[in-house]
C-alpha positions, -999 to +999 in steps of 0.1 A: +474+705-489+445+713-510+417+695-513+407+694-549+360+694-546+355+685-582+381+656-588+368+642-559+328+642-570+340+635-610+367+608-600+370+588-565+402+581-561+401+548-536+426+558-500+433+527-480+436+543-449+458+523-418+426+526-399+407+505-430+437+484-431+434+471-394+399+465-397+400+445-424+427+423-406+409+420-372+374+409-390+401+380-415+416+375-372+379+371-356+365+351-390+396+325-391+396+317-354+379+282-365+362+282-336+391+292-309+381+316-278+400+347-289+422+358-262+440+388-252+431+405-283+443+439-278+478+430-258+482+412-298+474+438-322+499+462-304+524+438-300+519+431-341+522+470-347+545+480-317+575+462-328+581+470-365+569+509-351+603+507-326+621+486-357+618+518-383+619+546-365+648+529-346+666+525-380+656+561-394+672+579-364+703+555-368+694+542-333+694+575-313+675+565-286+668+603-277+661+610-308+636+579-314+618+591-280+611+623-293+593+611-329+576+586-308+566+609-286+575+587-253+603+590-229+635+576-231+634+551-200+597+540-219+617+534-254+643+511-237+618+495-219+599+482-251+630+479-272+643+452-241+605+438-247+616+430-284+650+420-277+657+451-299+685+466-273 
């Protein structure tokens, strides 16, 4: 994809990246704890993101676990473990 320098200097295009979205959600999460102590934040956010990633990849591969594992960059055994975790098997 070619980058058009003129367009970015004269007409800024706002792009919301996944990284920015995650940062905004985390800021919102911490701002709304209402005095509650945050715990297991890392695992909480990974679980929230991991399940839809798995669901979508399984859907686009027609539930082909070998193909899904290849796309995700994980072993088929790891994929099966994760699918079981989310009751997707």
